[in-house]
N, C-alpha and C positions, 0 to 999 in steps of 0.2 A: 670233068666228068670222063669216067672210063668208058671205053669202046662198048664193053659188054652192056652197061647201063643205058647208054645213049640210044642203042638198038630198041630200047623199050619205052622210051620217052618221044615226046614231039620235039622237033628241031626249034631251037630258040631263035628268035628274032628279035632285033633292037631296034628296027625302024618304026616301031608303032608302040603304043601303050600296051603291057601285059593285060590290063584290064580297062575297059571302057563301059561306063554306066551311062545311059542317057534316058531321061526322062521316065525313070521307073516307077510304076504305081501298082499297089496292090491293095485291095479291099476286102473286107469279111463282112459281107451284110452292108450294113449302114455305116460301119466303120471304115474310114480310109487309114490304114496303117502305116502305109509309105505314099507319099503324094507328089511324084514328080522328081525324084532323086536323081542327080547327076554328078559323077565324078570319075577319074582316071587314076592308074597308077603305072608307073614308069618302071622299067626293070632295076631292081637294086633298090627301090623306094619303099618305105614303110609309110602306109597312110593309115592315120587313125579316125575311127568314125567314135566321136566322143558324145555322149549323152545320157541323160538318167534311164532307168528301168523304164520300158514302155514307150521308148522314143522312136522305135522302128528299126533299130539296129540288126536285132536277129532276123526279122523279116527280109530286110535288105540282103543280108549276106546267104539266107536262104535261095533267094532268088539269083544271086550272083553264083552259087554253087549248083543250080540247077535243080534243087530241092522242090521248089515252089515255082508254079508258072506266074509271070507277071500278068496284070490285067492291061498293061500299057507299058510302052518302053522298050529299051532293048539292052541285053548285056553281051559284050563281046570278050572272050578271053582267048588270048593269044590270036585274035584277028578272027576268032570262031565264033558263030552266034551260039550262047547257051540257053539251054532251056531243059525241062525234065525229060525229054525224049532223045536229048543229044549226048552222044556217047564221047567224041572224039574231044571236045573241048575239056570235058571232065578228067582226062588223062593229065592235062596242064596244071591240074590245082591240088593241092592237099587241104583237107579241111579238119580243122581241130575244134569240135563242138563243145559246149559247155558240159554237157553229159559225157562221162567218161566212157570210152570204147575199147576197153582192154579184158583180157581173160584172167581172171584172178587166180586160177590154178597153173596159169602158166608163168615161167621166169620172165624177166624183162627181155632176155636175148629171145626167147621162144616167142614171145609175142611179135617182136620185130620180124623174125624169120617168117611166122605164118602172116603178117600182113604184106610183107614184102612179095611173097609169092603170089599174094592175089593181084599184085602190081605187075606180074610178069618177071619178076626177078627171080635169080637162083644162082647156084654154084658159088664159086669164089668171090664174085662179083657181089653177091647178096651178103656173104659173110663178111666181106670188106666193109661194104656200106653200114651193116648192122653194127660193127665195131666203131665206126666213124659215129654214127649217131648216138651210140653209147656215151662216147666222149663227148659230145656236143652238148648233151643234155645232164651229164654230170652224175652217170648211173654205171659207168665202166665196174667200179667196186661192187655193185649189188646185181650185176648181169645174170646170175645164176639163181637169185632169190625169188620165190614165188611172189606175184605183185600183191596177193591178198595181204602180205606181211608189211607192204609200203605205207607211208603216210599219205596223207591227201595230196601233199605238194609233189611228192614222187611219182605218183599217180599221173597227176598233171603233166609233169615233166615227160614222162612215158608217152603220153596221149599226143604231146607235141612231137615227139620223136618219130611216132608212126606216120604222122602226116608229113614229115620230112624225108622219108626214106627213098621215095623215086624220084627225089630231087625236082619238086614242082616249080613251074614258073611261077605260080601264085600260091602262096600259103595263106589260108584264111585261118583267124584265130578270133573265135568268139568269148571275150571276157575270161582268158585262161588262167586268171589268178584268184577267181573268185572262191572265197572260203580255204585259202591255204594260208599257212603261218609265213610271218616276215622272212624267215630265211629262206624258205621254198620259194615265195614271191620274188626275192632277188635273184635266185638261181634262175627262175623263169625269165626274168626280164634279162639276165645276161645271156642266155640262150638266143633269145629272139634278136638281140643287139648284134649278135654274130652273123644273123643270116644275110644282112647286106653285104657282107664279104662275098658271099657265094653268088652274088647278083639276082638274089630272090626277090621278087615282089611280094610284100606283105599287106594283108588287108587286116587290122588290128581294131577290135571293137572294145570299148571300156567306159566305165563311168568314172575311173579313177583320174583326175586331171593330171597327177603326178607322173603317171605311166605315160599318157599322151605326151607330156612335155619332154620325157627321157627318151622315148623310144621313136618318136614319129617326125619324119621329113615334113610332112603336111598333113593337117588336121581338118576335118570336116566336122563342124558342130552341128549335131542333127537333134531336132526337138520336134515332137507332133507330127513324125514322118517326113519331116522337110529338112535340107541342109540350110541352116541359117547364115552360115558364113563358112570358108574355106580358106587356108593359107598356111604358111608357116606360122609358127608361135609369135614372130615378131610381127608378121603382116595382121594377125588376128588381134595383137595388143594396140596396133595402129588404130585399130576400127574404133575404139573407145577413147582414142586420144590421150590416154593417161601417161603420165610421165614417171620416171623412177625417183625415188626418194632417197637422199642421203642424210643422214643425221649424224651430226659432230657434237659429241660431249666434250666439254673442256673448259678451261679457265682462263681469263684475259679479256680484252676488250672485244666481245663477241659483235657488237654492233659494228664497229669499224671493220671488223673481219666480214661480216656479212653484206657490206658496201663493196668489198673489193670482190668477193665472191660473186655477186650479181653481174659483174662485168665479164666474166668468162663467157666463152661463146656455148658451152653446152648447158649453162644454167639459166633456168627460166625465172627463178624466183628463189630469193633466200631471206629466211625471217628468222628472229631470236624467238625462243619459246623457253622461257626459264634460263637453264644453264646449257642449252643446245641451240645450235644453228641448224635449222632444217632447210633443205634445198631441193627444189624439183628440178630434175636434170634428165636431157637425153642420154641414154646408153650409159648408166650409172658404172658398169665394170670398166669402160673406157674412161670416164671422166674422173673417177675416184682419186687418180695419182695426183693430178693437177689442182683438184680440190683440197686434198690434203696439205699439199706444197704451199699453196696459196694462203691456207688458213695458218699454217705454222709460220709462214715468212709476216702474217699480220700481227704475231705476238699471241696467238692463241695456243696453249699447251694443250694438247689433244689427250683425252683419256679413253675414248672409244668412237669408233666410226662403224655405224650400221648402214646397209643398203636393203632397200625394200623395192621390189619390183612388182609391176601390176601382173596378175596370173590369168590362166584361162577361166577360173572361175568369176573373175571380174569380167571378162568378154562374155562369157554365158548368162551372168546376171543382167549384162546391158542388153543383150539381144532378145532374151525371153522374158525378163522380169522376174525370174526365179533362181534359187540356188541349183546346181548342178545335180544335187542328190534329192531335191525335192519330189 
């Protein structure tokens, strides 16, 4: 962080979570949109709220950002209580909403300079930070073009860049890849992956399982306004107790090979299905080498090896009784 920009931002602290959410509740009439949500995010951590549309993700982040008052509970951003009338904690966060917040007649650089001035940045520091952000979001070569000429994905990337300008301690991304093409989506994900290098805490909402698995250090599975489970991908998978599957296709004495494979420490079960040996194992990427070696030394000539691992879709189905996109 440069001295000029540091003067316009809140001093970073690492002795507490950047975000602490405790028993957050929000009702709309008789509907409880958020019913007692609690989680925290540490510096440099990307935390995902994974759930279907209508699960309470946007309502939760609206309260986290101080745009919506909570009926109960507390939000602390950088140790400061957040609410609609609070100013200081809002300086610590960048919000990237689902709806685009850019000016179509301005170029990408002009948009960034404009929003940078709103954050109190200026002079050489703002120009330098604008160049850094354009590079991070992959728009340096289109910096002078009016944004009305941009694709949907490019506009999304610029939207993220605006949220990054003042180097917030907490960046909130509300489903940033909705409605973009695969190439732009991948560019957005790459930009988000780079943020933890700067020590930035990220709150990322999505209903795409693969995004949560790729980006998030920890994931909160949210449905019907409550956190159903929370943890790393591996911790969440353990909830349902499912094992990885290794399928070996080959020729030879498959039954004898299956007997030897069952004796391996990582293997819970091995059965012959037609021309395949199907194994249920713990941590397949680690176990696959000894499995293949054992099968080969048992006289099996392998033609193919396939690994299937339980995913967050399985966890969501187990916890809620429905598929993630229902």
